[in-house]
C-alpha positions as CSV (number, residue, x, y, z in Angstrom):
1,A,20.6,25.0,-16.4
2,A,21.6,21.5,-17.2
3,V,21.3,22.2,-20.9
4,L,23.4,25.4,-20.6
5,A,26.0,23.4,-18.7
6,R,26.5,21.3,-21.8
7,F,28.1,24.4,-23.4
8,A,30.5,25.1,-20.6
9,P,33.9,23.3,-20.6
10,H,33.7,20.0,-18.7
11,P,35.1,16.5,-18.8
12,P,33.4,14.3,-21.4
13,N,29.9,13.2,-20.2
14,F,30.4,14.9,-16.8
15,S,27.4,17.2,-16.7
16,P,24.1,17.5,-14.7
17,V,22.0,16.2,-17.6
18,Y,21.1,12.8,-16.1
19,A,20.3,14.4,-12.7
20,A,18.1,17.0,-14.4
21,L,16.3,14.3,-16.4
22,L,15.7,12.3,-13.2
23,F,14.5,15.4,-11.4
24,G,12.2,16.4,-14.2
25,G,10.8,12.9,-14.3
26,A,10.2,13.0,-10.5
27,C,9.0,16.6,-10.2
28,L,7.4,17.9,-13.4
29,K,3.9,17.1,-14.4
30,K,3.9,13.7,-16.0
31,R,2.7,15.0,-19.3
32,H,5.7,17.4,-19.5
33,S,8.3,15.3,-17.8
34,I,9.6,13.6,-20.9
35,W,9.0,15.7,-24.0
36,Y,10.1,19.0,-22.5
37,P,13.6,18.0,-21.2
38,V,14.2,15.8,-24.3
39,A,13.2,18.7,-26.6
40,L,15.6,21.0,-24.8
41,L,18.4,18.5,-25.1
42,A,17.6,17.8,-28.7
43,A,17.8,21.5,-29.5
44,S,21.2,21.7,-27.7
45,D,22.4,18.6,-29.5
46,W,21.7,20.4,-32.8
47,V,23.4,23.6,-31.8
48,L,26.4,21.8,-30.3
49,T,26.8,19.4,-33.3
50,T,26.2,21.8,-36.2
51,Q,27.2,25.2,-34.8
52,V,29.9,24.5,-32.2
53,Y,31.6,21.4,-33.6
54,G,30.7,21.8,-37.3
55,L,29.7,18.1,-37.6
56,H,26.9,16.3,-39.4
57,F,23.6,16.0,-37.5
58,G,22.1,12.6,-38.3
59,W,19.5,9.9,-37.4
60,M,21.8,8.4,-34.7
61,Y,20.7,11.2,-32.3
62,L,17.3,9.4,-32.0
63,F,19.2,6.8,-29.9
64,N,20.4,9.6,-27.6
65,W,17.0,11.1,-27.3
66,T,15.5,7.7,-26.6
67,G,18.1,7.2,-23.9
68,F,17.3,10.7,-22.4
69,A,13.5,9.8,-22.4
70,M,14.2,6.6,-20.6
71,V,16.2,8.4,-17.9
72,A,13.3,10.9,-17.4
73,L,10.9,7.9,-17.2
74,L,13.1,6.4,-14.5
75,G,12.5,9.6,-12.6
76,W,8.8,8.6,-12.4
77,W,9.9,5.8,-10.0
78,L,11.2,8.5,-7.6
79,R,7.7,10.2,-7.4
80,D,6.1,8.1,-4.8
81,K,8.5,7.8,-1.9
82,L,12.0,9.2,-2.4
83,S,14.8,7.8,-0.4
84,V,18.5,8.0,-0.6
85,R,18.7,4.4,-1.6
86,K,16.2,4.9,-4.5
87,L,17.9,8.1,-5.6
88,I,21.3,6.4,-5.7
89,A,19.8,3.4,-7.7
90,A,18.2,5.8,-10.1
91,A,21.4,7.9,-10.4
92,I,23.3,4.8,-11.4
93,A,20.5,3.3,-13.6
94,G,20.0,6.5,-15.6
95,P,23.5,6.7,-17.0
96,T,23.6,3.0,-17.5
97,V,20.4,3.0,-19.6
98,F,21.7,5.9,-21.6
99,F,25.1,4.1,-22.1
100,I,23.4,1.0,-23.4
101,V,21.0,2.7,-25.7
102,S,23.3,5.4,-27.1
103,N,26.2,3.0,-27.7
104,F,24.0,0.5,-29.4
105,G,23.1,3.4,-31.8
106,V,26.7,4.1,-32.4
107,W,27.4,0.4,-33.2
108,L,24.2,0.2,-35.3
109,A,25.3,3.1,-37.5
110,G,28.1,0.8,-38.7
111,S,30.7,3.5,-39.5
112,L,33.0,2.9,-36.5
113,Y,32.5,-0.7,-35.5
114,P,31.8,-3.9,-37.6
115,P,28.2,-5.2,-37.4
116,T,29.2,-8.2,-35.4
117,S,28.9,-9.1,-31.7
118,A,32.7,-8.4,-31.4
119,G,32.0,-5.0,-32.9
120,L,29.3,-4.3,-30.4
121,L,31.5,-5.4,-27.5
122,A,34.3,-3.2,-28.9
123,C,31.9,-0.2,-29.0
124,F,30.9,-0.7,-25.4
125,V,34.5,-1.2,-24.2
126,A,35.6,2.0,-26.0
127,A,32.8,4.0,-24.3
128,L,33.7,2.8,-20.8
129,P,35.6,6.0,-19.8
130,F,32.6,8.1,-20.8
131,Y,30.4,5.8,-18.8
132,A,32.5,6.2,-15.7
133,N,32.2,10.0,-16.0
134,S,28.4,9.6,-16.5
135,L,28.1,7.5,-13.4
136,A,30.1,10.0,-11.3
137,A,28.1,13.0,-12.6
138,G,24.8,11.2,-12.2
139,V,25.4,10.4,-8.6
140,L,27.0,13.7,-7.7
141,F,24.6,16.0,-9.5
142,S,21.5,14.0,-8.4
143,G,22.6,14.3,-4.8
144,V,23.1,18.1,-5.2
145,L,19.9,18.6,-7.1
146,F,17.5,16.5,-5.0
147,G,19.4,17.3,-1.8
148,G,19.2,21.0,-2.5
149,F,15.5,20.8,-3.4
150,E,14.8,18.9,-0.2
151,F,16.8,21.5,1.8
152,F,14.9,24.4,0.4
153,R,11.6,22.6,0.7
154,R,12.1,22.0,4.4
155,R,13.5,25.5,5.0
156,N,10.5,27.1,3.3
157,A,8.1,24.7,5.2
158,A,9.8,25.8,8.5
159,S,9.5,29.5,7.6
160,V,5.8,29.1,6.7
161,A,5.2,27.3,10.0
162,Q,6.9,30.2,11.9
163,V,4.6,32.8,10.2
164,S,1.4,30.8,11.1
């Protein structure tokens, strides 16, 4: 659903992708929790870039996928004992890690910003509005996804207890 949401109209970087990556990292089998979501996002990157926007698909996407994998890895931290505090921290850390990794890739490509520390800083500053949307979406959708999962888990546990 998070991958499909990327195709729906939405404000830039305001999608459930980070929440889904955290959820996958927390809930999928460890051996599938990184490659599977990242592969789906990589496929959607290719479709969006080449088919929807008609742009060049290049090596810079490796930075995005690395950032996505790091967000899913962060979900592993939520496996042991999930709390609201840990979820909020992960929902903030996920988009932050992605922001740093992906924008470093944009700067490293050298086509938009000069290869200097000032160029790197300019790249990060230019991306701040996207980061704000990422943070808001990460916190909102993580709350909805993990909260909804917990609600249905408790509801099903109660209904199973009533049958017993």
